[in-house]
C-alpha positions in Angstrom: 137.2 68.8 121.5 135.1 71.6 120.0 135.6 75.3 121.0 132.7 77.3 122.2 132.1 80.8 123.7 130.3 81.8 126.7 128.0 84.9 126.3 128.0 87.7 128.9 124.8 87.6 130.6 125.0 91.2 131.4 124.4 91.9 127.6 121.5 89.4 127.3 118.0 90.8 126.7 119.1 94.4 126.7 116.6 96.9 125.1 117.5 100.6 124.6 114.7 103.0 123.8 115.1 106.7 122.7 112.2 109.2 123.0 112.0 111.1 119.7 110.3 114.5 119.3 110.3 117.4 116.7 112.8 119.1 119.0 115.9 120.4 117.1 117.9 119.1 120.1 116.6 115.6 119.9 119.5 114.5 117.6 121.9 114.2 120.6 119.4 112.0 122.4 119.1 109.6 119.4 122.8 109.5 118.9 123.6 108.6 122.5 121.0 106.0 122.5 122.4 104.5 119.3 125.9 104.4 120.8 124.5 102.8 123.9 122.5 100.0 122.0 125.6 99.3 119.9 127.9 99.1 123.0 125.5 96.7 124.8 124.5 94.8 121.7 120.9 95.6 122.5 117.8 95.9 120.6 117.1 99.6 119.9 113.8 101.2 119.6 112.9 104.8 118.8 109.5 105.8 120.2 107.5 108.8 119.1 104.5 109.8 121.1 102.1 112.1 119.3 100.1 114.1 121.7 98.5 116.1 119.1 97.4 115.3 115.4 100.4 115.3 113.3 98.7 117.4 110.7 98.9 120.2 113.2 102.7 120.3 113.1 104.2 123.0 111.0 106.3 122.1 108.0 109.3 122.9 110.0 108.5 120.7 112.8 107.2 117.8 110.7 110.5 117.9 108.7 112.6 118.1 111.8 110.6 114.9 113.1 111.1 113.0 109.9 114.8 113.8 110.0 115.1 112.5 113.6 113.2 109.4 112.8 115.4 108.8 109.7 118.6 109.2 111.9 117.3 106.7 114.4 116.5 104.1 111.6 120.0 104.8 110.1 121.5 103.8 113.5 119.5 100.5 113.5 116.5 101.5 115.5 113.0 100.0 115.1 110.5 103.0 114.7 107.4 102.9 116.9 104.8 105.7 116.8 101.9 105.9 119.3 98.9 108.2 119.4 98.1 109.4 123.0 97.4 112.4 125.1 99.5 111.5 128.3 103.0 111.4 126.8 104.7 110.4 130.0 102.2 107.6 130.7 102.5 106.3 127.0 106.4 106.2 127.3 106.4 104.5 130.6 103.7 102.0 129.7 105.4 101.0 126.4 108.7 100.7 128.0 107.2 98.4 130.7 105.3 96.2 128.3 108.2 96.0 125.7 110.8 95.0 128.3 113.0 98.2 127.9 116.1 98.2 130.2 117.5 101.6 129.3 115.4 104.7 128.5 117.2 107.6 127.0 115.5 111.0 126.7 116.2 114.8 126.6 116.0 117.2 129.5 112.6 119.0 129.4 113.9 122.5 130.1 110.5 124.2 129.6 108.8 122.0 131.9 111.1 123.0 134.8 109.8 126.6 134.6 106.3 125.8 135.3 106.6 125.7 139.0 105.0 123.4 141.5 101.7 122.7 139.9 103.2 121.0 137.0 106.0 118.5 136.6 108.3 118.2 133.6 108.1 115.1 131.4 111.3 113.7 132.7 110.0 114.1 136.3 106.8 112.3 135.5 108.5 109.5 134.1 110.9 109.3 137.0 108.0 109.2 139.4 106.4 106.1 137.4 107.0 102.6 138.6 109.3 102.1 135.6 112.2 99.7 136.5 114.3 100.6 133.6 117.4 102.6 133.8 116.5 106.3 132.8 119.2 108.4 131.2 118.5 112.2 130.7 120.6 113.8 128.2 121.3 117.6 129.0 120.8 119.8 126.0 123.3 122.7 125.6 120.6 125.5 125.1 119.1 128.2 127.0 115.5 128.5 128.1 114.9 131.3 125.8 116.4 129.4 122.8 114.1 126.4 123.6 111.1 128.6 123.7 111.8 130.5 120.6 112.3 127.1 118.9 109.1 125.7 120.3 106.9 128.5 119.0 107.2 126.9 115.6 106.3 123.4 116.6 102.5 123.7 116.3 100.1 125.4 114.0 97.5 125.7 116.7 99.2 128.7 118.5 97.7 131.2 116.0 94.1 130.0 115.2 92.8 130.3 111.8 90.5 133.2 110.9 87.7 130.6 110.2 87.9 129.2 113.7 87.8 132.7 115.2 84.7 133.4 113.2 83.0 130.2 114.3 83.9 131.1 117.8 82.3 134.6 117.6 79.1 133.1 116.0 78.8 130.6 118.9 79.2 133.2 121.6 76.7 135.5 119.7 74.2 132.7 119.6 74.7 132.1 123.2 74.2 135.8 124.0 71.0 135.8 121.9 69.6 132.9 123.7 70.6 134.7 127.0 68.5 137.7 126.0 65.6 135.3 125.4 66.1 133.7 128.8 66.3 137.1 130.4 63.1 138.2 128.6 61.4 135.0 129.8 62.5 135.9 133.4 64.7 132.8 133.7 67.4 132.8 136.5 70.9 133.8 136.0 71.9 130.2 136.5 70.3 129.2 133.3 72.2 132.0 131.5 75.5 130.9 133.0 74.8 127.3 131.9 74.4 128.6 128.2 77.8 130.3 128.2 79.5 127.4 129.7 77.8 125.2 127.0 78.9 127.8 124.4 82.6 127.0 125.4 82.0 123.2 125.0 80.5 123.8 121.5 83.4 126.0 120.6 85.9 123.2 121.5 83.9 120.6 119.5 83.7 122.8 116.3 87.1 124.4 116.4 89.4 121.9 118.1 91.6 124.9 119.5 92.6 125.8 123.0 92.8 129.5 122.0 89.2 129.5 120.7 88.1 127.9 124.0 89.8 130.7 125.9 88.2 133.4 123.8 84.7 131.8 124.1 85.2 131.3 127.9 86.5 134.9 128.6 84.0 136.6 126.3 81.0 134.5 127.6 81.9 135.4 131.2 82.3 139.1 130.2 79.2 139.3 128.4 77.3 137.6 131.2 78.5 140.4 133.6 77.7 143.4 131.3 74.4 142.2 129.9 72.7 139.8 132.4 74.1 140.5 135.8 72.0 142.6 138.3 74.9 144.9 139.1 74.2 148.7 138.7 75.4 150.3 135.4 79.0 151.4 135.6 79.8 149.0 138.4 83.4 147.7 138.3 83.7 144.0 137.8 86.5 143.5 140.3 85.0 145.8 142.9 81.8 144.0 143.0 80.8 140.5 144.2 80.4 139.4 140.5 84.1 139.0 140.3 83.6 135.5 141.9 80.8 134.8 139.5 82.9 135.9 136.6 85.9 133.7 137.9 83.7 130.7 138.3 82.1 131.0 134.7 85.7 131.5 133.2 87.2 128.4 135.1 84.3 126.3 134.3 84.3 127.2 130.7 88.0 126.7 130.3 88.0 123.2 132.2 84.9 122.1 130.0 86.5 123.4 126.7 89.8 121.7 127.6 88.1 118.4 128.3 86.0 118.7 125.1 89.1 119.3 123.1 90.9 116.3 124.7 88.0 114.1 124.1 87.6 115.1 120.6 91.3 114.6 119.8 91.4 111.3 121.6 88.3 110.2 119.7 90.0 111.1 116.4 93.2 109.3 117.5 91.2 106.2 118.6 89.4 106.0 115.4 92.6 106.6 113.4 94.4 104.0 115.4 91.4 101.5 115.1 91.5 102.0 111.2 95.0 101.4 111.0 94.9 98.3 113.3 92.2 96.8 111.1 94.3 97.3 108.1 97.1 95.3 109.6 94.7 92.5 110.7 93.1 92.4 107.2 96.6 92.4 105.6 97.5 89.4 107.7 94.2 87.6 106.8 94.4 88.3 103.2 98.0 87.1 102.8 97.1 83.8 104.4 94.8 83.2 101.2 97.3 84.5 98.8 98.6 81.7 96.7 101.2 83.3 94.5 103.4 86.2 93.9 100.9 88.4 92.1 98.3 87.8 94.8 100.6 89.1 97.4 101.5 92.1 95.5 97.8 92.8 94.9 97.2 92.7 98.8 100.1 95.0 99.1 98.9 97.5 96.8 95.2 97.5 98.0 96.2 97.8 101.7 98.6 100.7 101.3 96.0 102.5 99.2 93.5 102.2 101.9 96.1 103.4 104.5 97.5 106.3 102.7 94.9 107.2 100.0 97.7 108.5 97.8 98.6 107.6 94.3 101.4 105.1 94.1 103.4 102.9 91.7 104.0 99.2 92.4 107.0 97.6 90.8 107.2 93.9 90.8 110.7 92.3 91.1 111.4 88.9 89.5 114.9 87.2 89.8 116.4 90.7 90.6 114.8 92.3 87.5 112.5 95.3 87.7 109.0 94.6 86.1 106.5 97.0 84.6 104.9 99.5 87.1 101.2 99.3 88.1 99.7 102.8 88.7 97.3 102.8 91.8 95.4 106.1 91.9 94.1 107.8 95.1 90.8 106.4 96.1 89.2 109.8 96.7 90.6 111.2 93.5 91.2 114.4 95.2 94.5 115.1 93.5 94.9 116.2 89.9 96.3 113.8 87.3 100.1 113.8 88.0 102.6 114.2 85.3 105.2 111.5 85.8 108.8 111.2 84.5 108.4 107.5 84.1 112.0 107.3 82.7 113.5 108.8 85.9 111.0 107.1 88.2 112.0 103.6 86.7 115.7 104.6 87.1 115.2 105.4 90.8 113.2 102.2 91.4 116.0 100.2 89.7 118.4 101.9 92.1 116.4 101.0 95.1 116.3 97.3 93.9 120.1 97.3 93.4 121.0 98.9 96.5 118.0 97.7 98.7 117.6 101.1 100.1 114.8 103.6 100.3 114.9 106.8 98.0 112.8 109.8 96.9 111.1 112.4 99.0 112.0 112.5 102.5 115.1 110.4 102.2 118.8 111.2 101.4 118.8 109.9 97.8 116.9 111.6 95.0 115.1 113.9 97.2 113.8 116.0 94.4 111.4 113.1 93.3 107.8 113.6 94.5 107.7 109.9 95.2 109.1 108.1 98.2 110.5 104.8 97.1 110.4 101.9 99.5 111.8 98.3 99.0 109.6 95.3 99.8 112.5 93.3 101.5 113.4 91.1 104.4 116.9 92.6 104.5 118.7 90.5 101.8 116.7 90.6 98.7 114.3 93.0 97.2 110.8 91.4 96.0 109.4 94.7 94.9 109.3 98.5 95.0 106.5 100.7 96.1 106.6 104.4 95.1 104.1 106.6 97.3 103.3 110.1 96.1 104.1 112.6 98.9 103.7 116.0 97.2 103.6 118.8 99.7 102.2 116.6 102.6 104.7 114.1 104.0 103.6 110.9 105.5 102.4 110.9 109.0 105.1 109.1 111.3 102.4 106.7 112.5 101.2 105.8 109.1 104.9 105.4 108.1 105.2 102.8 110.8 102.0 100.9 109.7 103.2 101.2 106.0 106.6 99.5 107.0 104.6 96.8 109.0 102.5 96.1 105.8 105.5 95.8 103.7 107.4 93.6 106.1 104.4 91.3 106.3 104.2 91.1 102.5 108.0 90.5 102.2 107.7 87.7 104.6 104.9 86.3 102.8 106.8 86.4 99.5 109.9 84.8 101.1 107.8 82.0 102.6 106.3 81.4 99.2 109.8 81.3 97.6 110.9 78.8 100.3 107.8 76.7 99.8 108.4 76.6 96.0 112.0 75.8 96.6 111.1 72.9 99.0 108.6 71.6 96.3 111.3 71.7 93.6 113.7 69.9 95.9 111.1 67.4 96.8 110.3 66.8 93.1 114.0 66.4 92.3 114.4 64.0 95.1 111.3 62.0 93.9 112.8 61.9 90.4 116.1 60.7 91.9 114.3 58.1 93.9 112.4 57.0 90.7 115.6 56.8 88.8 117.2 54.7 91.5 114.1 52.5 91.5 114.4 52.0 87.8 118.1 51.1 87.9 117.5 48.8 91.0 114.5 47.2 89.5 116.0 46.7 85.9 119.2 45.3 87.3 117.3 42.9 89.6 114.5 41.8 87.3 116.5 41.5 84.1 119.1 39.2 85.6 116.9 36.0 85.8 115.5 36.1 82.2 118.9 37.0 80.8 120.6 34.1 82.7 118.1 31.8 81.5 118.5 32.7 78.0 122.2 32.6 78.4 122.2 29.3 80.0 119.7 27.6 77.5 121.6 28.9 74.6 125.0 27.6 76.1 123.5 24.2 76.7 122.0 24.0 73.2 125.4 25.1 71.7 127.6 22.7 73.8 125.1 19.7 74.2 122.6 20.3 71.4 123.4 17.0 69.6 122.8 14.9 72.8 119.4 16.4 73.8 116.1 14.9 72.6 113.7 16.9 70.6 111.2 17.5 73.5 114.1 19.0 75.8 115.0 21.2 72.8 111.5 22.3 72.3 111.3 23.2 76.1 114.5 25.1 76.0 113.5 27.0 72.8 110.1 28.0 74.3 111.9 29.3 77.5 114.1 31.4 75.3 111.2 32.8 73.5 109.2 33.7 76.4 112.1 35.4 78.3 113.0 37.3 75.0 109.3 38.3 74.5 109.1 39.5 78.1 112.2 41.5 77.7 110.8 43.1 74.4 107.6 43.9 76.3 109.4 45.5 79.1 111.4 47.7 76.8 108.4 48.8 74.9 106.7 49.8 78.2 109.7 51.7 79.4 109.8 53.6 76.0 106.1 54.3 76.1 106.0 55.6 79.6 109.0 57.9 78.9 107.5 59.2 75.6 104.0 59.9 77.2 105.4 61.6 80.3 107.6 63.8 78.3 104.8 64.6 75.8 107.2 63.7 73.1 104.5 61.2 71.4 101.5 62.4 69.5 98.3 60.2 69.6 97.2 59.2 66.2 93.4 59.0 67.0 91.1 57.3 64.6 87.5 55.8 64.8 87.9 52.2 65.5 85.6 49.3 66.1 86.3 48.2 69.7 85.8 44.4 69.1 88.4 44.4 66.3 91.0 46.1 68.5 90.3 43.7 71.5 90.6 40.6 69.4 93.8 41.9 67.7 95.3 42.7 71.3 94.4 39.2 72.5 96.7 37.7 69.8 99.7 39.4 71.4 99.0 38.3 74.9 101.1 35.7 76.9 100.9 32.2 75.7 99.9 31.4 79.3 96.5 32.5 78.5 95.8 29.1 77.2 95.8 27.8 80.7 92.9 30.1 81.7 89.3 30.4 80.5 89.0 33.4 78.1 85.7 34.9 77.4 85.0 38.1 75.3 81.6 39.8 75.6 80.7 42.5 73.1 77.4 44.3 72.7 75.2 43.4 69.7 75.5 46.9 68.3 79.0 47.8 66.9 80.8 50.0 69.5 83.1 52.6 67.9 85.7 54.7 70.0 88.3 57.3 69.3 91.6 56.0 69.9 95.3 55.3 69.0 94.9 51.5 68.1 98.5 50.7 68.8 98.5 52.1 72.3 95.0 50.9 73.3 96.0 47.5 72.2 98.9 47.7 74.4 96.6 48.6 77.3 94.3 45.7 76.7 97.4 43.3 76.3 98.9 44.6 79.6 95.5 44.3 81.5 95.0 40.6 80.3 98.6 39.6 80.8 98.4 41.1 84.4 95.2 38.9 85.0 97.2 35.8 83.5 100.1 36.3 86.0 98.3 36.9 89.1 95.5 34.4 88.9 95.9 30.5 89.2 95.5 28.3 86.1 92.0 27.7 85.1 90.8 31.0 86.3 88.1 32.9 84.2 89.3 36.1 82.4 86.5 38.1 80.8 86.9 41.1 78.4 83.9 43.1 77.7 82.8 46.5 76.3 79.8 48.8 76.7 78.7 52.2 75.3 76.7 54.8 77.4 76.6 57.4 74.6 79.5 59.6 75.6 82.1 56.9 76.5 83.0 53.5 75.8 84.0 51.4 78.7 86.3 48.4 78.2 86.6 46.0 81.2 89.0 43.1 82.0 87.7 40.9 84.9 89.2 37.7 86.6 88.0 35.5 89.4 91.4 35.3 91.1 92.3 36.2 94.5 91.6 40.0 94.2 93.6 43.0 95.3 93.4 44.5 98.9 91.7 47.8 99.3 94.9 49.4 100.6 96.8 48.3 97.4 94.0 49.4 94.9 95.5 53.0 94.2 99.2 51.8 94.6 98.9 49.3 91.7 98.8 52.2 89.3 102.2 53.4 90.5 105.4 52.6 88.8 107.5 49.7 90.1 104.6 48.5 92.4 103.8 44.9 92.1 101.9 44.4 95.4 102.2 41.3 97.6 101.4 38.7 95.0 104.6 37.3 93.7 105.1 35.9 90.2 105.8 32.3 89.8 109.1 32.7 88.3 109.9 35.9 90.2 111.3 37.4 87.0 108.6 39.7 85.8 107.8 42.0 88.7 109.0 45.4 87.4 105.4 46.8 87.9 105.2 49.1 84.7 102.1 47.7 83.0 99.4 49.4 85.0 101.1 52.6 85.4 101.5 52.6 81.6 98.0 51.7 81.1 96.8 54.7 83.1 99.1 57.1 81.4 97.8 56.0 78.0 94.1 56.2 78.9 94.5 59.6 80.6 96.3 60.8 77.4 93.1 59.7 75.5 90.8 61.8 77.8 89.6 58.9 79.9 90.5 57.0 83.0 91.0 53.6 84.5 89.7 52.4 87.7 89.9 49.1 89.8 86.9 47.4 91.4 86.2 44.1 93.1 84.6 41.3 91.1 82.0 39.7 93.2 82.2 37.0 94.6 86.1 37.0 93.9 88.7 38.6 91.7 89.2 42.1 90.2 87.8 44.3 87.4 89.9 46.9 85.6 87.8 49.2 83.6 89.1 52.0 81.4 87.1 54.6 79.3 87.5 56.2 75.9 85.5 58.9 74.1 82.9 57.6 71.7 83.1 58.3 67.9 79.8 60.3 68.0 81.2 62.7 70.7 84.2 63.4 68.8 82.2 64.3 65.6 80.1 66.6 67.7 83.1 68.3 69.0 
């Protein structure tokens, strides 16, 4: 009775997800989630939702984010990066679609301080319809510490001077148009619309909330002082125009915020669509890749499209690192790089040996300007990709897509290796089967003629004096025929072995076909006398390039085959013709013919069809297989056709003597 174990259903299908951010306190969240996933034996996912373009992160925040992602990956997490404006919605939706059962996140301290009009991230997720268990990890920091740390997260807090200049120019242009409208006696509503539009234009050309606020406030202020009907020196807040000022400011801020969001979402959507297309294209290209170089070429081209950075691709064959191929950046925006190839190759070799990533942004060889990634499925490295990072690290979402491309290519290489291994195993099994067929056929088919030779020889030795001359001649003929058949069998076996192993070299000469045919007929079976033999040759001499001995063997085998499988008195015709490029030699009979389903099989070794020989002693089935091998070695081919109204025609071709001279 075999032993078995019963799995705990409570640990089945568990999926733990940690929310990753650039926060310096996110480490605790990731570690807690990792411990939870290990305890439950669950799938572990680390999700990063980017609510702003990653390039707007400061170097400090970006470095912290990369460290958090590396920590999650070291704990066994699958890294997932999503672009999206509503972080809470994206987290809840991904958790719902992916079947997350336990969600681990940090406490959003800053969010709690915003009052009733705004909920923290954790509160928004708690209010969603998410059925997963939510674990909120408290952070042992004060609100002030959090705010001080958060100031360094984003580069958009202090706009660039160029964006401020753009904002001032847009507001100045709006003011100029306002003066034009005022001179044309347009109503105040038209001028208000111009300032609101200036806030929208500012959002489109600067992509900054600070610039939108500046444009909105200055637009409302300029309208009041330049275009309102209030008497000079009137206080803004003591007049009725305070409401107008407030409405213009609020409308401009709302419009600017919407424009910025739409602009960012459009950028994120375009970027996401581009990366998704790269993944689809990778899958499509890999389906048509037929070998290892093709797969590595797809890998290099797709990563180059995704990152547009210089990279080095190292092939790995049988665990040995090959020569690197340099793939330059497509835009050529970077100067020619000075590479320490000796050190680069050494790091790539280390990656192959340890099957781990190294270089920039990792824990090993961090001083290298390249990030080295292994093309692997987890057990064996099939290649190494070194991507130049320089001063700008790889975007987390791009990094996720990069790993997906490399994973697909690694799977394609592994499938290719498995397919090649199966083909080798199939060939080996076929060879073993062929060897077994040879042994079985030889042991079976040699027994009868050897027994006949041995029996006749024994009778002649023991009772030779009492036998009459006719009986002796008959016994001598049987011994001769059986010995001749054995000799022909051995010659066929040796010829097939030599030709298949390319151990024999053809000794081609220009020969008269008629002479070769008549010489071959002299070596045919004596039973040919029981058939009607006819030789038809053209009036003009036909010359072909051939190895005389081997082609004679082909003709002999074809004629003997016709003799064996046709009844006595059948017609056997040997003919030849020349079409200028090839000489065609045919052996036709008017016997029972060969069924359509057997026409291709008759050229296989050890196949003798359904027709049985009269003495059942010569059915090894090597003759036609040998004929095809010899003819193809000469550059020709052999075909089988029906002979109307009955019988079969075997025709093989040889290059003519004139074509050979022309070459």
